[in-house]
Each structure stands twice: as structure tokens, then as C-alpha cells.
N, C-alpha and C positions, 0 to 999 in steps of 0.2 A: 505495498501499498503505499501511497507517495507522502512525503512528505507528515508525517504525520504528528500534530503538534501535542498530543499527550505522548508521547515516548520521552520517555526518561534519559539524558544519559547519565555514563558515568560520575562521569564530570562535576557534576548535575549536585550526584547524591554526598550529604556533609557526613563525614568522616572516615570513607573507606579507607580503608588503609592500603599498603601497592601490594600484598602478597596479594589481596582480594583482587583488587585489577589486574594481575599477571597472571590468574588463576581464569581473571575472565577472559581475558585478551587469548589465553592458552587454550581454551575448550572453545572459541570462537577460532581459532585455526583450523582445532584439530575436525571440530563435525560441522564448521562452516554454519553454526546458527550465534548471532553475536545476541548473548543473554545480557541482559540487563537487570538490578533490583529490582525496577521496579516491571517490569514485565514489560516487553517489546507491544508486544497486543496478549489482549485476550482472549477467550473461547469466543468474548459476545461480540468484537471484530470479526474473529474469521468466521463465524452466524450470519454478520449481516453483508460480509461479502460473498460468502454462500448465498445468500436472496438476489444478490444485487447479479451474480451467474443466472440466477434461475427467469432475472426477467430481463435477460438482454435479449433481445427478437433475432439482433443479426445472429448469435451463435446456432448455428442448426443439427441439433442432438436433439436422439429421439428418447422416449423419457425414460426409458432403462438407463442409457449414457449419462443420463443428467441425476440421476437416484444413485448412479456409481462415482456419479463425481461430489455431489452431496455429501457424499458416503464419509467419502474419503478427505475433505473436509472436515467434515469436523470429528475425525480421528485424530486427523492430523491435530487439529487444536488442541483435542485433550491430552494427548502427547506429548505437543509444547508446554501447557501445562504444567502435567507432572515432570516434564523436565527443568523448569526453572523451579519452581516449587522444591526440590532435590535440592536444584543447584543453592536458592538460597535460604536453609535451612541451614545451607554445611559453611555459608559466610563467614557466622559468628564465632564454627570454630575452627576457623584458619589464624593458625597464628602469626607471631610477626616472624619467627623466624621460618616461616615455611618455603619452602623452593618449587614450585609448582614451574617453573621455567622446567626444573629436571622429568618430571612428566612425559613419559611415551607418549606422545601420540594415539599407537594400538591401542594403549593402556583405556585414554578416554575415550574412546570413538569404540569400543567392546563397553564401556560403564552404561555411557548411554546409552545404548543401542539396548541393553539389557534395563535399563533404570526406565523410559520410556513409557512400561506398560501400568508401572508401580503409582496407585491414584491413594491408596491406605495411607492415611498419617503414619502410624504407626511404623508402617514398612518404610515409609519413605525417609524418616528416618534418621535408621540404619542407614539405608542409602547414601543421606545426607554423614552419616561418620563417617561411611569410608571414602567418600570423595574427599574430605577432611582430611583425614588420615594422610590416603598419601597425597595431597598438596602437603604438609605438613612433612612428610619424610617418604619421598619417592620409594621404590619398594618396599613400601611397607604390607601393600594387599595385593596379590597375585590372579590372575585375571582366570583363572584356574578357582579360585574364590569365588570373585563379583560374575561366574556364571553358574555356581553350586549354589549362590544368597537367588542369583536370577528363578531358581529353579525351587525356591522355596515359597511355600504361602504360611500366611500369617500361623496358623496352628504350627508348623514346624514351627517358624520360631520363636513360641511363644512354649514349645515343649524343648527346644536347646537352651533356650533363656534357665528354664527350671532346671536343668542337665545343670548350668554353669554353676548353681546355686553351692553343688558340692567340691567345688574346684577352690584347691587350696594352694598355695604358693612355698614351694618348700626349695632352698637353696638359688640356682639360676633356673627352677624346673614351673612349669605351670599345667599343674594335676590334678584332676577329677578322681576323688578319693570315693569309690563303690568295691564295698567289700561283700555284699549279697541284696541282692536286687531284688530280695524277697521282703528285703527288712523293713519294716513297718517306715520308719523316718525319710526312705527313697519313696515309699507305693504314696504315701500321704501326701506328696510332690508332683502324684501321677507320672511317677519315674518309676514305673516297671520296665518286666524285664519285656514287654511290646515298642516300651518306647525306644529303649537301647538298641532292638533290632532297626526301628525306622531312622533310630539317628546314624545307627551305622548303615543301614542300605544308601539312603543320602552322604558320605562322604564325610561326616561330623565325626566319630569318632571310632573307632578300631577297638576291640575286646582281645584280650590278652589274658588270658589265667596265671601267667605266669611276671606281670608285671611290678617293677616297684625301682624304688630310689635308691645308688647304689653310692655309699657314701664311699669316696677313694679317701680320705684325708682323715685315717682316725682319733687325727690328735686332736682333732677341734671340733667346734661343735655347731648346731648348723641349725641356722633359722628359718622358718616356717610362719608362717602366717593364714589367716582366715578371716575372711572383710578387714575389722576394725584389731581385731587378735595378735596379736602377734606374741611367737615362745621362743622360745630354745630348744635343741633337742640331742644330750648327750647317751654316748656309746655307753651302756654299763663299764664300770670297771674289768669285769672278768673280762671283756673284749676289747677291751682300748691295750694291751699288749701283742693279743695279736693281729701282725701287719701285715700277713699271707696274702689275707682278700679283702675287697672293699668288704664295708658291713651294709649290708640288703635291708630295706623297711622295703613291706608290702604296703604295695599300695589302689591294691584291690583288683577290679577284670579289667575297666577300661583305661583309652587312655586319647586324647585327641588329636585328631589328623595334623596337617600342619592347614591344611582349608579352617578345621576346626577351633585352633588353636587364635589365627587370625580373629575369626568370629568372634571368638570371646574378648576379646576387649573390646568390642563394643556392643554387647549386651549386657542392660543395666540387672542383673539377678539381684536379690537381694540374702542377707544368712536365713538359714534354717535352724530356728528354736533346737536345741538342745544337739545339734552333730556336732558340735565346736567336743563339747564331751563326752559324744557317741566316738570321734575319730581316737581322740586323748585317752578314753581306754582302750582302746583298739590299741596303740601308739606300747601302750604300760604293760599289755600280755605279750610286746614283741622285744619286751626289755629295755627300753628305751629309757631314763632320764629326763620329765620335760619341765620346763623352766616356761612360768607365763612372766614378760614383758610386761604385755599391758593389755588392757581388755573392756 
């Protein structure tokens, strides 16, 4: 549409940061669509344009072609709205130290190809976190992870978020602690065997009945945390003299895939009541000494 006075140029938006400006330019270069924070054109404008096409008597098309054109314009307007909504949600998450210039064009093209059909607000929030996270630290999210997210519906995302409520940070590892998928504490979060099987099928986790954390330095303590609670693990005295093999901490049955680890960073899980004590009791049976630093 020509010379639209309602358009808001990037330079007219007060307070927009340089990283955001560079991100918008990068997106425009990659997908050929100039995004502006207050929207280039909305659905109403697209529909108005469609009505104009319909009324133009000089366009000689049959009714079937006309309906196809109107449907195409309507669908593209919705996709454009989704693209702009996700991008706008990402803007507040872009850090001053972001490096959008280092984002790969192929990654951006693939990202917008997958997210343009996402209209649910909660799912758009996830996509915006991915976009901002990649802008802040290019290479943080693989195309495989973006494609996987594109295959998830809202129910899948909610299931994975509930699963992430059982994740601990142990040393430098991010590990879900699933000791018995039939235990009430897991089932109470709607995280049962069927859920695990579905998460495995989606490529977010994989099952390993011998998974665990290998503690290579038996002379040191090991930090672990569950949300706001930080603890220090110590190897039992009787094991400290055994330098031959690393000390093994059993962590249960499930491990995150690489894509699962990347998506776990953007979930917003909540701690499960009683799970901290559940894990600490399990670790005590493994002979570990536990010191709670803060809770």
C-alpha cells in the first residue's frame, strides 16, 4: 500500500535500543519483511485491500479465483500478525549486549517459517524467548530445536513445562530427577509413564535406566540446586579414599536431549511441593552427606 501515514518508523519509537534496531534490520534482510514495533499494517488494512480487489471491475477473474485470492490475503494477514506479535514480544527480552548481527539468515528464515502460524498468546511467548535468546547469544538454539518447537501444541508444551518442575542443576549439568514414574509425587503433576513416553516420542527426553552424575573429583564438594534452594553434596568419608573410580550419583531414568535442554531454558516451571525432601531422602540412601546452604 502506498504512502501509509499510519506507519510508525523505527526511528520514531522512543527508547528503542541499538541491538533491537539491528535485530529488526537483520530480520528484514533475512525474510524480506520490514517489521516495525507498532505494526506495518494490521489485519483490517489487509481486509480493506481485499475488499478493494473485489470491487475492481477491471480485474477479470472468476468467482473461484476471487475467493482463492481473498482467502490468500486473509491467511497472509494473519501470518503477518503472528510474525509481528512474536517479534514485538521478543523486544523487551533483547539485552544491551545482544549480537543480532551474528545470527544466521538461514536460522531466521526457518524460525519465521515455523512461527508464522502460531497465534496462541502463550505459545507466542515461548517463540519470542527463543528469538530473543538467539539474538542475545547466537547459536543458543539450533534449527532442530526450532523445528521441534514448531511440532508442539499447547498441551505438549504444558506437559514439558510440568516435567521441567523436576529438574535440578547438579554441578554444571541440568538433570531431571525421575526415580519412580509411578510415585505419587510425579503423578500428582500429571507426569506419569504415558507422559514420559510422549516426551520421548517428541524428542525432548530419552530414557536411561542407568543414568547418573559421575563425580570425578572425590576431594571436592558438589553444588546442587532446586529453584531457590542450594545445597552442597559431600562424598561419604568411607568413599573419599577411593580415588580409582568416580563417585556415581543415581539420577533416575530420564535425561534431556539437546533440544530438551534448550527448550527447558525458556519454560517457566514451578517447584513441586515436597520434591526437595523427596530427592534429599533418596540421596541420603545413596550415602551422600548433604548441607543446605539456603532455602
